[in-house]
C-alpha positions in Angstrom: 0.0 0.0 0.0 1.2 3.4 -0.8 0.9 6.5 1.3 -1.5 8.0 -1.2 -3.8 5.0 -0.9 -3.7 5.2 2.9 -4.7 8.8 2.8 -7.4 8.1 0.2 -8.9 5.4 2.4 -8.7 7.5 5.6 -9.9 10.8 4.3 -11.3 10.8 0.8 -13.7 7.9 1.1 -17.3 9.1 1.5 -17.9 6.9 4.6 -14.7 8.0 6.2 -15.4 11.6 5.5 -18.8 11.4 7.1 -17.3 9.7 10.1 -14.6 12.2 10.5 -17.1 15.0 10.1 -19.3 13.6 12.9 -16.2 13.3 15.2 -15.3 16.9 14.3 -18.7 18.1 15.3 -18.5 16.1 18.6 -15.1 17.6 19.4 -16.3 21.1 18.5 -19.3 20.8 20.8 -17.2 19.4 23.6 -14.7 22.2 23.2 -17.4 24.9 23.2 -19.1 23.5 26.3 -15.7 23.3 28.1 -14.9 26.9 27.2 -18.2 28.5 27.9 -20.0 26.4 30.6 -19.3 26.7 34.3 -19.3 22.9 34.8 -18.6 21.0 31.6 -19.1 17.7 33.4 -18.6 14.6 31.2 -18.9 16.4 27.9 -15.7 14.7 26.5 -17.4 11.4 26.7 -19.2 12.1 23.4 -16.0 12.3 21.3 -14.7 9.3 23.2 -17.8 7.4 22.3 -17.2 8.2 18.6 -13.9 6.3 18.9 -15.5 3.6 21.1 -14.3 0.2 20.0 -10.6 1.1 19.7 -10.7 3.6 22.6 -11.4 0.8 25.0 -7.8 -0.4 24.6 -6.3 3.0 25.6 -6.5 2.5 29.4 -4.3 -0.6 29.1 -1.4 1.7 28.1 -1.4 4.2 30.9 -2.8 2.1 33.8 -4.6 3.7 36.7 -5.6 7.3 37.0 -6.5 9.9 34.5 -4.1 10.7 31.7 -2.9 14.2 30.9 -5.1 16.2 28.6 -2.6 16.2 25.7 -2.3 12.4 26.0 -6.0 12.0 26.0 -6.5 14.1 22.9 -3.6 12.4 21.1 -5.0 9.0 21.9 -8.5 10.1 20.7 -7.1 11.4 17.4 -5.1 8.3 16.7 -8.1 6.0 17.5 -10.3 8.0 15.2 -7.8 8.0 12.4 -7.3 4.2 12.6 -11.0 3.6 12.7 -11.5 5.9 9.7 -8.8 3.9 7.8 -10.6 0.6 8.7 -13.9 2.0 7.7 -12.5 3.2 4.4 -10.9 -0.2 3.8 -14.1 -2.0 4.5 -16.1 0.2 2.1 -13.6 0.0 -0.7 -13.2 -3.8 -0.3 -17.0 -4.1 -0.5 -16.9 -2.2 -3.7 -14.1 -4.4 -5.0 -11.7 -1.6 -5.8 -8.8 -2.9 -3.7 -8.3 -5.9 -6.2 -7.9 -3.9 -9.3 -5.4 -5.1 -11.8 -2.4 -3.0 -12.4 -2.3 -1.0 -15.6 -0.1 -2.3 -18.4 3.2 -0.5 -18.8 2.9 0.1 -22.5 3.2 3.4 -24.4 0.4 5.9 -24.0 -1.6 7.2 -26.9 -1.5 11.0 -27.1 
């Protein structure tokens, strides 16, 4: 797999783009509530739920206690990007585009 294919599967796929858009809205809402509310409460649970299946493995890495904010956000972003890649791969595989034959290396007609 090339880097271009990984980027296409992660960002340019329609299903991945919708997923990343929903996660972006969840993060924007959580950020706005954190900045403007007196008690934001558990508002960051919503973005964590968007990354839910993979985000369950995160506490295994840092053990007991709450991680630093930068570590939490980094883990959230990595989980969302990996899930977006997997979602794009599933959609493309269901369309059959991952098994395309390579183009012949003959001269091009101009």
